Structure formats: structure tokens, C-alpha cells
C-alpha positions in Angstrom: -95.6 -83.2 70.6 -99.2 -84.1 69.8 -100.0 -87.8 69.2 -102.9 -88.3 66.9 -104.5 -91.4 65.4 -104.6 -92.2 61.7 -108.1 -93.3 60.7 -107.5 -94.3 57.0 -104.4 -94.7 54.9 -104.1 -95.1 51.1 -101.8 -98.0 49.9 -99.6 -95.5 48.1 -99.0 -93.6 51.3 -98.1 -96.7 53.2 -95.7 -97.8 50.5 -94.1 -94.4 50.4 -93.5 -94.3 54.1 -91.9 -97.8 53.9 -89.6 -96.7 51.1 -88.3 -93.3 52.5 -86.8 -92.5 55.8 -87.0 -88.7 55.8 -90.0 -86.5 55.0 -90.2 -82.8 54.8 -93.3 -80.6 55.0 -93.9 -79.0 51.6 -97.1 -77.1 52.3 -99.4 -77.0 55.3 -103.0 -75.8 55.7 -105.6 -76.3 58.4 -107.1 -79.4 56.8 -104.2 -80.8 54.8 -100.4 -81.0 54.9 -98.2 -82.3 52.0 -95.0 -84.1 52.8 -92.2 -84.9 50.3 -89.2 -87.2 50.4 -85.9 -86.9 48.6 -87.2 -88.4 45.4 -90.6 -87.3 44.0 -93.0 -89.0 46.4 -95.8 -87.1 48.2 -97.8 -88.1 51.2 -100.7 -86.0 52.3 -101.9 -85.8 55.9 -105.6 -84.7 55.8 -108.5 -84.3 58.2 -111.7 -86.3 57.9 -113.4 -83.1 56.6 -110.9 -82.9 53.7 -111.6 -86.5 52.8 -109.3 -89.4 51.8 -107.2 -89.2 48.7 -105.0 -91.5 46.6 -101.8 -90.8 48.6 -103.3 -89.5 51.8 -103.5 -90.5 55.5 -106.7 -89.3 57.3 -105.7 -88.0 60.7 -108.0 -87.3 63.7 -106.9 -84.1 65.3 -108.3 -82.8 68.6 -111.6 -81.1 68.5 -111.3 -77.3 68.5 -107.7 -77.3 67.2 -106.8 -75.0 64.4 -105.7 -78.0 62.3 -102.3 -79.0 61.0 -101.0 -75.4 61.2 -101.0 -75.7 65.0 -98.4 -78.5 64.9 -96.6 -78.2 61.6 -94.8 -75.6 59.5 -93.3 -75.7 56.0 -89.7 -77.1 56.2 -90.3 -79.2 59.2 -88.8 -82.7 58.8 -89.4 -86.1 60.4 -89.4 -89.8 59.8 -91.4 -92.9 60.2 -90.9 -94.8 63.4 -92.3 -98.1 64.7 -96.0 -97.8 63.9 -96.0 -94.0 63.6 -94.9 -91.0 61.6 -93.2 -88.2 63.6 -92.8 -84.8 61.9 -92.6 -81.4 63.4 -94.9 -81.2 66.5 -97.0 -84.2 65.4 -96.8 -87.9 65.9 -99.3 -89.9 63.8 -100.1 -93.4 65.0 -100.4 -95.6 61.9 -101.0 -99.1 63.2 -104.7 -98.8 63.7 -105.4 -97.1 60.3 -107.7 -99.0 57.9 -106.5 -99.2 54.3 -108.6 -97.0 52.0 -108.8 -98.1 48.4 -108.5 -95.1 46.1 -109.8 -96.6 42.9 -113.6 -96.0 42.1 -115.6 -98.8 40.5 -114.9 -97.6 36.9 -115.9 -101.0 35.5 -119.4 -100.8 37.1 -119.7 -97.2 35.9 -119.0 -98.2 32.3 -121.3 -101.2 32.6 -124.2 -99.0 33.8 -124.1 -96.8 30.7 -125.5 -94.0 32.9 -122.8 -91.4 32.6 -123.8 -89.6 29.3 -127.2 -88.6 30.7 -125.6 -86.9 33.7 -122.9 -84.9 31.9 -125.3 -82.0 31.1 -126.3 -81.9 34.7 -122.6 -81.6 35.7 -122.0 -78.9 33.1 -125.0 -76.9 34.5 -123.6 -77.3 38.0 -120.2 -75.9 36.8 -121.9 -73.0 35.1 -123.8 -72.0 38.2 -121.4 -72.9 41.0 -117.8 -72.9 39.8 -115.8 -70.0 41.3 -114.9 -67.1 39.0 -111.6 -67.6 37.2 -111.8 -71.4 36.9 -111.6 -73.2 33.6 -115.3 -73.7 33.8 -115.5 -70.2 32.3 -114.4 -71.9 29.0 -116.6 -75.0 29.3 -119.1 -73.9 26.6 -116.3 -73.0 24.2 -114.6 -76.4 24.7 -117.9 -78.3 24.4 -118.8 -76.3 21.3 -115.3 -76.5 19.7 -115.1 -72.7 19.7 -112.0 -70.5 20.2 -112.3 -67.8 22.8 -111.9 -64.2 21.7 -108.3 -62.9 22.2 -107.7 -61.3 25.6 -106.3 -57.8 26.0 -102.6 -57.7 26.6 -102.0 -57.9 30.4 -105.2 -59.8 31.1 -103.3 -62.9 32.3 -106.3 -64.8 33.5 -108.2 -64.5 30.3 -105.1 -65.3 28.2 -104.5 -68.4 30.3 -108.1 -69.4 29.8 -107.9 -69.0 26.1 -104.7 -71.1 26.0 -106.4 -73.8 28.1 -109.5 -73.8 25.8 -107.3 -74.2 22.7 -105.1 -76.9 24.3 -108.2 -78.7 25.6 -109.7 -78.8 22.1 -106.5 -80.3 20.8 -106.6 -82.9 23.6 -110.2 -83.8 22.7 -109.4 -84.1 19.0 -106.3 -86.2 19.6 -108.1 -88.7 21.8 -111.1 -88.9 19.5 -108.8 -89.6 16.6 -106.8 -92.2 18.6 -103.8 -90.0 18.0 -101.9 -90.3 21.3 -99.0 -88.3 19.9 -101.3 -85.3 19.4 -103.1 -85.9 22.7 -99.7 -86.0 24.5 -98.6 -82.7 22.8 -101.9 -81.1 24.0 -101.3 -82.4 27.5 -97.8 -80.7 27.4 -99.5 -77.4 26.6 -101.9 -77.7 29.5 -99.2 -78.8 32.0 -98.3 -76.1 34.5 -100.8 -73.7 33.0 -102.1 -71.3 35.6 -101.2 -70.5 39.2 -101.6 -72.3 42.5 -100.3 -75.4 44.1 -101.8 -77.4 41.3 -102.2 -75.2 38.2 -105.5 -75.2 36.4 -104.2 -77.0 33.4 -102.9 -79.9 35.6 -106.2 -80.2 37.3 -108.0 -80.3 33.9 -105.7 -83.2 32.9 -106.5 -85.0 36.2 -110.2 -84.7 35.4 -109.6 -85.7 31.8 -107.8 -88.9 32.9 -110.6 -89.8 35.2 -113.0 -89.3 32.3 -111.0 -91.8 30.2 -111.3 -94.4 33.0 -115.0 -93.7 33.0 -115.4 -94.5 29.3 -112.5 -96.7 28.0 -111.5 -100.2 28.7 -109.1 -100.2 31.7 -106.0 -101.3 29.8 -106.7 -98.7 27.1 -107.5 -96.0 29.6 -104.2 -96.7 31.4 -102.3 -96.5 28.1 -103.8 -93.2 27.1 -103.4 -91.7 30.6 -99.8 -92.8 30.7 -99.1 -91.0 27.5 -100.5 -87.8 28.9 -98.6 -88.3 32.2 -95.3 -88.9 30.4 -95.5 -85.6 28.6 -97.2 -83.4 31.2 -95.6 -84.7 34.4 -92.1 -83.4 33.8 -93.5 -79.9 32.9 -95.2 -79.2 36.2 -94.6 -79.4 40.0 -94.3 -82.3 42.4 -97.8 -82.1 43.9 -99.4 -82.0 40.4 -97.4 -84.9 39.3 -98.6 -86.9 42.3 -102.2 -86.2 41.4 -101.6 -87.0 37.7 -99.8 -90.3 38.6 -102.8 -91.3 40.7 -105.3 -90.4 38.0 -103.3 -92.3 35.4 -103.9 -95.4 37.5 -107.6 -94.6 37.9 -107.2 -93.4 41.5 -109.2 -90.4 42.8 -110.1 -88.4 45.8 -113.1 -89.5 48.0 -115.5 -87.0 46.4 -115.0 -88.7 43.0 -116.0 -92.0 44.5 -119.2 -90.4 45.6 -119.9 -89.1 42.1 -119.3 -92.6 40.5 -121.6 -94.3 43.0 -124.3 -91.7 42.4 -124.1 -92.0 38.6 -124.2 -95.7 38.8 -127.4 -95.5 40.9 -128.9 -92.7 38.8 -129.6 -90.6 41.9 -130.0 -87.0 40.8 -129.6 -85.4 44.3 -126.5 -87.5 45.0 -125.0 -86.6 41.6 -125.5 -82.9 42.4 -124.2 -83.3 45.9 -121.0 -85.1 44.7 -120.5 -82.6 42.0 -120.7 -79.7 44.5 -118.3 -81.4 46.8 -115.7 -81.8 43.9 -116.2 -78.1 42.9 -115.5 -77.0 46.5 -112.1 -78.7 46.5 -109.3 -76.1 46.6 -109.8 -72.6 45.2 -110.5 -73.6 41.7 -108.8 -77.1 41.6 -112.0 -79.1 41.9 -113.9 -77.0 39.3 -111.0 -77.2 36.9 -110.8 -81.0 37.3 -114.6 -81.4 36.9 -114.4 -79.3 33.7 -111.7 -81.6 32.3 -113.9 -84.6 33.2 -117.0 -83.2 31.6 -115.2 -82.1 28.4 -113.4 -85.4 27.8 -116.3 -87.6 28.8 -118.7 -85.6 26.6 -116.4 -85.7 23.6 -115.0 -89.2 24.0 -117.5 -92.0 24.5 -116.7 -95.8 24.4 -114.9 -95.3 21.1 -112.0 -94.0 23.2 -111.2 -97.6 23.7 -109.8 -97.6 20.1 -106.7 -95.9 21.3 
């Protein structure tokens, strides 16, 4: 069994390990491994290259290793022990891990007033660098309140995109009108839409929630996000729910922290670099989330606080 040191741990990950005695590997990749308990909690083991997240533990693996796949497999189980987490062929020492705070400085971002001037830059970045098949393909339609042309029967990707664009428009209108019932219904249409570990519609909602934290008063952002979570969460999978729960509390992955800092400082190069880092997350997950962020932030300014 390999013993590795945890560099960083999010508070949610620490709490989860204290609350549950048995953990099972849900999915494992070279740079990330998702663990689940018997309830609905998720803890992610990630490499420093993957970056910290709202329910993650950043683990230092040996140089030259093939990542978590060398030590773990889906279905492996384990449990926390004194100062460590032992699962599969991996023992992670937790005692030395620093606590990583997953909440960006939303208040400072709102106070800066800088976000609106950078949204066009982020939209341009999505247009040029988002992978094919992401929801960024529908960004212009959502920003322009247009409906995409109907797809040919059997073109599942295009049909899903059209559904996402329609539901995204409903979400924007519901939030703008302070109609959380309508916004929640739209979130329900987006939930689980698409393929992958975190479907595109879920990622869009995560980005949209972070946009609300960027523009609305904290208490009002939390209220709106909780409404979206209450409707969308039960309609999708465990991993997506974990990301939505975090976003509903204003918690985000490390790359989003970089974006917030860059926008506050008004640094063009840093904004582009952070946007690119977000887009590179997952196959299309980062692009889908950034699309949701740009759409909701562009269409809902400070007046979202009226919800």
C-alpha cells in the first residue's frame, strides 16, 4: 500500500470523513478519484495539477506514477483511520494537510464593479476555445434570446443543445423577473441534460449559481441558488449534486478563485488565463459551467438581489 501526504483539504471533505466510516471509490482517473459514502456525500482525491475543489483533498503522489489509477479501482472500499484515509492500495496522511477555503471573495468582486466589462472577454474566449459539443455552441443564442433551429431527428447532441438553450432562456427570465418558481422549473429542465459524469445542464447550473454569487447579495444569492438546487438536485446524479450543493453555498474549484481575483484586479492576461483553465476542466464540464456563468451574469446584474 502506498502512503501519500495530503497537501490541502477542504472543510467539507474533513467533515465528511468524520461523519462516515466507510467510503467506496465511485470513479477513478489519473488526476482525480471520487469517493462516496452510504448517504449522498462525496469526497474527491485530486492531484495538485487538478487543483483544489470544494469537497476535495489534494494528494501528493510519487513523481512518475500513473496517478490514482495505479492504486485505486472503482468499487474499492476503505475507511478513515487515525490521521489517515485508507482505501484500496492507497493510504492518505491527513494530519499535515492545510485547510483550503473553497469560497472565493464574492463580496470583493461585487464591490469592485469590474465583472460586466470582462463578460464579453469570457464570451470571446468560449467562442474560440470551448471544445466542440459544449453548451458554448449555444452561447450566442442564449445571450441574444434566440431559439436554435430544430435539429434533425437522431441528432441527439444538437437536440440536447436546443433544449439547453430553451431552458437556459427560461432560467434567465425567471431570475430577472424575481420569479423563483419559474427559475426552479427551468433548473429542473436543465438537470441531468447531457452525458458524462456531470451532465452539461448540471454544469451550466453550477456556473449560473456562481454568477448569482457574483452579482447578488449573499443572502439573496443563497436563497435563489437553494431554490435551483432543491429542484435540480434530485433529478441528477450524486457527483453533480455535490457540485451543485457547493455552488449553492458559493463554493468553487480553484480555477474560479483565480478568475475572481483577476477580475477584481482588472488584469486582462490573468482573466484570460483563468478562463482558459476553467474551460480545460473535464471534457466539456468547464466550458459548460463558464457558459452558464457568462449567460446568467450578463443577463442578471445587481437587480438579481431583488429575488
